[in-house]
C-alpha positions as CSV (number, residue, x, y, z in Angstrom):
1,M,44.5,48.8,94.2
2,T,46.4,49.9,97.3
3,G,50.2,49.5,97.5
4,D,52.2,47.9,100.2
5,P,52.4,50.6,103.0
6,Q,55.9,49.5,103.9
7,L,57.1,49.9,100.3
8,V,55.4,53.3,100.0
9,Y,57.0,54.4,103.2
10,S,60.4,53.2,102.2
11,L,60.2,55.0,98.8
12,E,59.0,58.2,100.5
13,I,62.1,58.1,102.9
14,K,64.4,57.6,99.9
15,V,62.8,60.5,98.0
16,L,63.2,62.8,101.1
17,D,66.8,61.7,101.5
18,L,67.4,62.4,97.8
19,E,65.7,65.8,98.0
20,A,68.0,66.7,101.0
21,K,71.1,65.7,99.1
22,V,70.0,67.8,96.1
23,A,69.4,70.8,98.3
24,T,72.9,70.4,99.8
25,L,74.4,70.1,96.3
26,E,72.5,73.2,95.2
27,K,73.8,75.2,98.2
28,T,77.3,74.1,97.5
29,L,77.1,75.0,93.8
30,T,75.7,78.4,94.7
31,R,78.5,79.0,97.2
32,L,81.2,77.9,94.7
33,A,79.7,80.0,91.9
34,R,79.6,83.0,94.2
35,E,83.2,82.3,95.3
36,V,84.4,82.0,91.7
37,G,82.5,85.1,90.6
38,A,83.5,87.2,93.6
39,T,87.1,86.2,93.6
40,E,87.4,86.8,89.8
41,Q,85.9,90.3,90.2
42,T,86.9,91.4,93.7
43,S,89.5,89.0,95.1
44,L,87.6,88.6,98.4
45,P,89.0,85.7,100.5
46,T,86.9,82.6,101.1
47,D,86.4,83.5,104.8
48,V,84.6,86.7,103.8
49,L,82.4,84.8,101.4
50,D,81.7,82.2,104.0
51,Q,80.6,84.9,106.5
52,I,78.2,86.2,103.9
53,E,77.0,82.7,103.2
54,R,76.3,82.1,106.9
55,G,74.0,85.2,106.9
56,E,76.4,88.0,107.9
57,S,75.6,91.3,106.3
58,P,77.6,91.5,103.0
59,V,78.1,95.2,103.5
60,R,79.5,94.6,107.0
61,A,81.7,91.7,106.0
62,V,83.3,93.5,103.0
63,R,83.6,96.8,104.9
64,Q,85.4,95.1,107.7
65,F,87.6,93.2,105.3
66,R,88.5,96.5,103.6
67,L,89.3,97.9,107.1
68,M,86.8,100.7,106.8
69,T,84.6,102.3,109.4
70,Q,81.0,103.0,108.8
71,K,81.9,106.7,108.6
72,E,84.6,106.1,106.0
73,L,82.2,104.0,103.9
74,G,79.6,106.7,104.3
75,E,82.1,109.3,103.0
76,R,83.0,107.2,100.0
77,S,79.5,106.2,99.1
78,G,77.6,109.4,100.0
79,I,75.4,107.5,102.5
80,R,75.1,108.5,106.1
81,A,76.9,106.3,108.6
82,N,73.7,105.7,110.6
83,H,72.0,104.5,107.4
84,I,74.9,102.1,106.8
85,S,74.6,100.9,110.3
86,A,70.9,100.2,109.7
87,I,71.7,98.3,106.5
88,E,74.2,96.2,108.3
89,R,71.5,95.3,110.9
90,G,69.2,94.1,108.1
91,M,67.2,97.1,106.9
92,P,66.3,96.7,103.3
93,Y,67.7,99.0,100.7
94,G,67.2,99.8,97.0
95,L,69.3,99.3,93.9
96,K,70.6,102.9,93.9
97,T,72.0,102.4,97.4
98,A,73.4,99.0,96.5
99,K,75.2,100.5,93.5
100,R,76.7,103.3,95.6
101,L,77.8,100.8,98.3
102,S,79.2,98.3,95.7
103,S,81.2,101.1,94.1
104,A,82.6,102.3,97.4
105,L,83.5,98.7,98.5
106,D,84.7,97.7,95.0
107,V,82.5,94.6,94.7
108,P,79.8,93.6,92.2
109,V,76.3,94.8,93.1
110,G,75.1,91.2,93.0
111,L,77.2,90.4,96.1
112,L,75.3,93.0,98.1
113,T,71.8,92.1,97.1
């Protein structure tokens, strides 16, 4: 037995619309959870968290908020400034580096990973 194609199409559209709404809600919940967690632990303003949410490098966003140069962050973390520059441009880094950066920036490691 085949169903009414118009009904099937209508249901598919409704499912796609619902999935889009769920995805939007999940993003909002993730952002809010990050805001609450980050503000409780680091007191970062919402605009910094929004920059990170939009895809800005978390290291760069927090470093600039803290009014630090890459050289200053390098001195505090023990990581060379040119390595910090590469990280801010998107180079992957390990947990050891994330811990050093999070300590120097006074943020939870989870914010940087």
